[in-house]
N, C-alpha and C positions, 0 to 999 in steps of 0.2 A: 702189341709188339710190331704189328704191321700198320703203317699209316699211309695215307694218300694225300697228295697235294693236288687239289682240284684246279689250282691255278697254273700248274706246270704244263709245259708243252709236251711232256712225255705222257703217252697214253696211260690211263689208269691201270690197265691190265699189265703193261710193261713195268710200271712202278711196283706192282705186287710181285710179279715174276722176279724182278731184280732184287727185291728185298728178301724173298725166299732164298735166292741164290746166295745173297750176302750172309743170311743166317746160317746156311749150310757151310759156307766158307769159313765163318767165324767159329764153327763148332757148336752153335746153339742147337742145331739139329744134325745128327749123325746118321749113318746108314742104318736103316731099320726103324728109325724114330717115326712116330705118327705125327703128321702135321695137323694144325687146327683144321676143322672142317670148312668146306667152302661156305656153308651157311654162317658159321661163326665169324669168318673173316669178313663176309658180306655185312653182317650185323655190326661188327666192330668198326668198320670203315665207312658204313653207310653207302656202300657201293652195290649195284645190282648183282645178283647171284650169277648171272650169265657172264659178267665181266670177270669175276673171280674164276669161274669155270674156264674161261679162255686162257687165263694165266696158268692155271693148273694143267690144262691141255697142252700148252706149249712146253711146260716143264716135263710133262710125261713124254711128249714126242722126242724131246732132247735126252730122254733117259735119266733125268735127275730124280724123278719120283715115279712111283707106280701105284696103281689103285687096286685095292682088294675090295671087290663088290660087297656091299653091306657092312664093311668095316671102316674104310677110309683110305686116305692117301698117305703113303710112307716114302721116306727118303730112300732112294736106291743105294744099295751097297756100292761103294766105289764112286759115289757121286762127285767127289772132289777131283777124281781123275778124268772126269767127263770134259770133252773139248769145249762144251758150252760154258762151263765154269772157268776154265783156263782162258777162254776168249774174253769173258767179262773181266776177269782179273787183269789181263793185259790191257784192255781198254781203260779200265779205271786207273791203273798205275800210270799209263801213258798220259792220260788227261791230267792227272795230278802233277806229274813231272813237268809237263809243258807249262802248266800254270805256275809252278814253283820257279821255273827258269824265267818266265816272263816277269815274275815279281823280284827277280834278282837273286834268288837262292842259288848258292854255288854248289858245284858237284861235291865238294868236300863236306858241305853241310848236309847234303842228301845222304852221303855215305855215313856221316856221323849219326843221323837220324835212324838209318837202317841198322847200324850197329847197336844203337840203343834198343830198338825194337827186338832184334834177334839176340841181344845179350852178348854181342861181340863174336858170336860163333860164326865160323866160315864154313859154308857147305855149298 
């Protein structure tokens, strides 16, 4: 589920951290859900355990996850309301919109896409 691009300029721990935030944002992991262990992610991605620990540490500092000693790491309740998640979403959307605009995608097309995603609901 988590993958690493070792050719990327983005540090590996950031890639792992961002992917976990994305998985929370997409609802793959909800408040109270147990995350894969640090060792499991390390093994799956062929990344040093300390690198994965750094990603988890930053997620914990930001309040997105919490550790239960001897049990594992869990998604914090209300993680989606966390400013770190909101900030990442804002950056991602902004980057995507800037790219779309540079490629000539119109505002109307963006609104059409958003309406398709949200089923036309206005909230």
